[in-house]
Backbone as CSV, one residue per row, in Angstrom:
resi,resn,N_x,N_y,N_z,CA_x,CA_y,CA_z,C_x,C_y,C_z
1,MET,-24.210,-8.368,-4.290,-23.504,-9.288,-5.136,-21.896,-9.126,-5.120
2,LEU,-21.468,-7.938,-4.820,-20.203,-7.484,-4.866,-19.401,-8.246,-3.554
3,THR,-18.372,-8.873,-3.601,-17.829,-9.512,-2.289,-16.439,-8.892,-1.913
4,GLU,-15.667,-8.560,-2.816,-14.200,-8.269,-2.630,-13.833,-7.141,-3.701
5,ILE,-12.703,-6.487,-3.298,-12.036,-5.401,-4.342,-10.562,-5.610,-4.256
6,HIS,-9.819,-5.919,-5.080,-8.470,-5.919,-5.017,-7.754,-4.709,-6.087
7,PRO,-7.439,-3.714,-5.707,-7.112,-2.560,-6.382,-5.601,-3.027,-7.362
8,LYS,-5.614,-2.359,-8.294,-4.530,-2.663,-9.579,-3.793,-1.351,-9.354
9,LEU,-2.406,-1.475,-8.997,-1.499,-0.202,-9.243,-0.499,-0.468,-10.028
10,PRO,0.008,0.673,-10.567,1.139,0.471,-11.598,2.471,0.314,-10.715
11,MET,3.706,-0.188,-11.263,4.817,-0.492,-10.828,5.769,-0.408,-11.942
12,ARG,6.847,0.122,-11.609,7.942,0.350,-12.703,9.112,-0.852,-12.400
13,ASN,9.234,-1.485,-11.440,10.176,-2.510,-11.201,9.591,-3.563,-10.368
14,LYS,9.260,-5.068,-10.685,8.687,-5.883,-9.971,9.338,-6.213,-8.657
15,ASN,10.861,-6.074,-8.736,11.305,-6.662,-7.750,11.458,-5.677,-6.556
16,ARG,11.659,-4.348,-7.151,11.706,-3.088,-6.164,10.137,-3.143,-5.278
17,THR,9.159,-3.256,-6.019,8.010,-3.306,-5.276,7.523,-4.520,-4.500
18,MET,8.132,-5.637,-4.785,7.806,-6.805,-4.246,8.647,-6.525,-2.812
19,ASN,9.884,-6.018,-2.955,10.662,-5.826,-1.614,9.968,-4.896,-0.550
20,TYR,9.585,-3.741,-1.274,8.998,-2.535,-0.438,7.660,-3.516,0.373
21,TYR,6.824,-3.914,-0.471,5.585,-4.301,0.196,5.864,-5.769,1.180
22,MET,6.735,-6.506,0.684,6.992,-7.654,1.544,7.897,-7.327,2.621
23,ASP,9.026,-6.543,2.379,9.927,-6.489,3.453,9.703,-5.227,4.311
24,THR,8.965,-4.187,3.967,8.780,-3.179,4.763,7.071,-3.218,5.293
25,LEU,6.395,-3.573,4.494,4.782,-3.729,5.031,4.354,-4.895,5.481
26,GLY,5.154,-6.210,5.258,4.566,-7.145,5.679,3.689,-8.152,4.646
27,PHE,3.628,-7.642,3.276,2.838,-8.438,2.570,3.377,-9.734,2.219
28,ARG,2.556,-10.616,1.519,3.171,-11.978,0.960,2.942,-12.002,-0.475
29,ASN,3.719,-12.837,-0.904,3.293,-13.096,-2.543,2.319,-14.156,-2.761
30,ILE,1.222,-14.056,-3.432,0.251,-15.084,-3.416,0.253,-15.525,-4.786
31,GLY,0.950,-15.130,-5.905,0.634,-15.641,-7.182,1.276,-16.870,-7.348
32,ASP,0.417,-17.848,-7.837,0.980,-19.042,-8.077,1.790,-19.416,-9.161
33,VAL,1.796,-18.616,-10.142,2.851,-18.390,-11.183,3.398,-17.040,-11.129
34,ASP,4.826,-16.970,-11.401,5.450,-15.734,-11.648,5.554,-15.222,-12.873
35,TYR,4.411,-14.225,-13.079,4.372,-13.456,-14.315,5.137,-12.218,-14.178
36,PRO,6.039,-12.048,-15.107,7.052,-11.016,-15.121,6.305,-9.600,-15.259
37,ASP,5.342,-9.506,-15.727,4.646,-7.978,-15.805,3.313,-8.090,-14.619
38,TYR,3.392,-8.930,-13.647,2.183,-8.744,-12.932,2.506,-9.416,-11.405
39,LEU,2.092,-8.864,-10.335,2.268,-9.250,-8.997,1.303,-9.141,-8.306
40,MET,0.869,-10.405,-7.710,-0.180,-10.285,-6.629,0.332,-10.454,-5.045
41,LEU,-0.030,-9.493,-4.286,0.335,-9.601,-2.800,-0.767,-9.355,-1.865
42,GLU,-0.669,-9.977,-0.759,-1.591,-9.969,0.293,-1.104,-9.751,1.752
43,LYS,-1.997,-9.085,2.444,-1.375,-9.023,3.971,-2.832,-9.104,4.698
44,ASP,-3.134,-10.007,5.523,-4.178,-10.314,6.314,-5.332,-10.362,5.249
45,SER,-6.458,-9.784,4.890,-7.312,-10.079,4.080,-7.412,-9.058,2.998
46,VAL,-6.193,-8.380,3.002,-6.000,-7.259,1.844,-5.056,-7.535,0.991
47,GLN,-5.503,-7.662,-0.535,-4.967,-8.015,-1.699,-4.598,-6.715,-2.591
48,ILE,-3.466,-6.439,-2.976,-3.218,-5.410,-4.041,-2.447,-6.248,-5.205
49,HIS,-2.961,-5.820,-6.394,-2.222,-6.285,-7.663,-1.663,-5.209,-8.399
50,PHE,-0.576,-5.511,-8.996,0.316,-4.530,-9.580,0.643,-5.001,-11.151
51,PHE,0.639,-3.999,-11.957,0.910,-4.369,-13.439,2.103,-3.470,-13.661
52,LEU,3.106,-4.025,-14.615,4.167,-3.458,-15.052,3.966,-2.322,-15.792
53,PHE,4.492,-1.036,-15.412,4.264,0.121,-16.255,5.748,0.831,-16.328
54,LYS,6.779,0.253,-17.100,8.010,0.785,-16.927,8.169,2.280,-17.455
55,GLY,7.153,2.918,-18.203,7.092,4.137,-18.505,6.718,4.966,-17.633
56,LEU,6.094,4.460,-16.554,5.501,5.552,-15.457,6.307,6.652,-15.112
57,ASP,6.026,7.783,-14.900,6.587,8.798,-14.402,5.933,9.121,-12.835
58,PRO,6.772,8.668,-11.891,6.282,8.694,-10.514,5.832,10.293,-10.103
59,LYS,6.332,11.247,-10.747,5.759,12.357,-10.319,4.364,12.603,-11.016
60,GLU,3.792,11.778,-11.816,2.500,12.022,-12.464,1.746,10.848,-12.122
61,ASN,2.276,10.074,-11.202,1.445,8.826,-10.743,0.259,9.301,-9.768
62,TYR,-0.983,8.941,-10.119,-2.058,9.402,-9.076,-2.637,8.097,-8.479
63,GLY,-1.960,6.938,-8.529,-2.433,5.873,-8.088,-2.477,5.740,-6.557
64,GLN,-3.858,5.194,-5.939,-4.010,5.709,-4.766,-5.089,4.323,-4.162
65,VAL,-4.695,4.083,-2.969,-5.822,3.123,-2.254,-5.988,3.288,-0.823
66,TYR,-7.167,2.957,-0.669,-7.412,3.279,0.961,-7.635,2.082,1.526
67,ILE,-6.984,1.675,2.776,-6.978,0.366,3.415,-7.425,0.716,4.703
68,ARG,-8.440,-0.353,5.039,-9.062,0.005,6.462,-8.198,-0.955,7.426
69,CYS,-8.074,-0.590,8.646,-7.478,-1.097,9.625,-8.197,-1.397,11.044
70,ASN,-7.895,-2.274,11.788,-8.506,-2.318,12.872,-7.410,-2.283,14.321
71,ASP,-6.288,-1.884,13.963,-5.273,-1.550,15.019,-4.329,-0.598,14.455
72,ILE,-4.755,0.514,14.154,-3.940,1.404,13.140,-2.874,2.069,14.105
73,ASP,-3.207,2.365,15.328,-2.159,2.805,16.320,-0.843,1.992,16.181
74,HIS,-1.031,0.444,16.481,0.073,-0.551,16.619,0.684,-0.496,15.324
75,PHE,0.056,-0.478,14.419,0.568,-0.508,12.866,1.527,0.756,12.477
76,TYR,1.004,1.940,12.858,1.682,2.886,12.735,3.078,2.935,13.495
77,THR,2.915,2.622,14.832,3.987,2.702,15.609,5.151,1.643,15.153
78,ALA,4.438,0.444,14.674,5.534,-0.676,14.112,6.292,-0.095,12.935
79,LEU,5.483,0.771,11.848,6.130,1.269,10.845,7.371,2.466,11.087
80,LEU,6.922,3.145,12.435,7.866,4.025,12.995,9.196,3.419,13.265
81,GLU,8.908,2.366,14.010,10.043,1.670,14.572,11.043,1.097,13.563
82,GLN,10.437,0.766,12.309,11.255,0.357,11.135,11.791,1.527,10.388
83,ASN,11.679,2.797,10.813,11.992,3.849,10.225,11.339,3.856,8.573
84,VAL,10.187,3.367,8.500,9.298,3.652,7.341,8.895,4.763,7.153
85,ALA,9.488,5.423,5.921,8.935,6.860,5.491,7.373,7.235,5.402
86,ILE,7.019,7.963,6.434,5.535,8.506,6.447,5.526,9.631,5.540
87,HIS,4.366,9.610,4.735,4.071,10.869,3.969,4.118,12.054,4.718
88,PRO,4.939,13.270,4.236,5.082,14.326,4.953,3.645,14.901,5.308
89,ASN,2.640,14.936,4.742,1.240,15.371,4.760,0.420,14.424,5.271
90,GLY,0.963,13.191,5.699,0.065,11.896,6.039,0.391,11.512,7.417
91,LYS,0.975,12.119,8.443,1.183,11.661,9.736,-0.418,11.249,10.090
92,LEU,-0.162,10.088,11.286,-1.349,9.967,11.905,-2.206,10.995,12.661
93,THR,-3.510,11.017,12.157,-4.467,11.989,12.611,-5.649,11.808,12.579
94,VAL,-6.579,12.392,13.401,-7.951,12.094,13.251,-8.691,13.280,12.426
95,LYS,-9.447,12.265,11.381,-9.881,13.467,10.321,-11.313,13.903,10.757
96,PRO,-11.830,14.855,10.265,-13.192,15.471,10.558,-14.419,14.363,10.315
97,TRP,-14.053,13.505,9.315,-14.952,12.463,8.927,-14.995,11.255,9.670
98,GLY,-14.484,11.340,10.986,-14.331,10.279,11.829,-13.688,9.034,11.638
99,GLN,-12.335,9.443,11.034,-11.379,8.122,10.717,-9.926,8.806,11.225
100,LYS,-9.225,7.812,11.645,-7.802,7.989,12.052,-7.280,7.503,10.976
101,GLU,-6.341,8.295,10.378,-5.567,8.121,9.045,-4.029,8.397,9.125
102,PHE,-3.514,7.534,8.059,-2.000,8.070,7.858,-1.623,7.483,6.563
103,SER,-0.688,8.034,5.721,-0.194,7.707,4.431,1.135,7.437,4.369
104,LEU,1.328,6.560,3.157,2.764,6.369,2.994,2.510,6.316,1.383
105,LEU,3.925,6.661,0.711,3.971,6.522,-0.843,4.982,5.312,-1.160
106,ASP,4.716,4.433,-1.926,5.494,3.306,-2.238,6.620,3.876,-3.357
107,PRO,7.334,2.912,-3.769,8.478,3.308,-4.544,8.055,3.991,-5.807
108,ASP,6.752,3.911,-6.325,6.442,4.248,-7.641,5.384,5.572,-7.261
109,ASN,5.326,6.075,-6.165,4.424,7.092,-5.698,3.076,7.020,-5.849
110,ASN,2.630,5.472,-5.454,1.239,5.264,-5.160,1.004,5.687,-3.914
111,LEU,-0.090,6.184,-3.508,-0.378,6.868,-2.410,-1.272,5.745,-1.432
112,LEU,-0.694,5.150,-0.346,-1.375,4.294,0.464,-1.964,5.028,1.818
113,THR,-3.093,4.964,1.843,-3.845,5.653,3.033,-4.406,4.521,3.797
114,PHE,-3.911,4.597,5.196,-4.538,3.595,6.033,-5.582,4.340,7.000
115,GLY,-6.601,3.732,7.328,-7.582,4.389,8.097,-8.324,3.360,8.972
116,GLN,-8.775,3.952,10.214,-9.516,3.106,11.071,-10.632,4.175,11.781
117,SER,-11.951,3.498,11.516,-13.125,4.345,12.032,-12.855,4.528,13.459
118,LEU,-13.368,5.807,14.028,-13.404,5.963,15.507,-14.593,5.399,16.302
């Protein structure tokens, strides 16, 4: 009966979050109404929602999301060409569990892991 999942991650600053996801990662704003404390973004068939948490300490933020890809090599290369910071421990690698993965940290330290099945 379940059909989709749209993770909700914390953000300290809506404009900064919007700029990172839209300008850096290619997401688009899908909110019909501009709520000051909430943001809904989408890229391809992936939606991520954000809620305002001004008091968030990024060093203590454990927000994480795993996003499946179907052309991870191309996406990774495109990010490198744009000088997008890849997580120091999250370079594109093949994992023992049969996934090719890499990771990014957004402005609030939410971990975005992108993976493709081998």
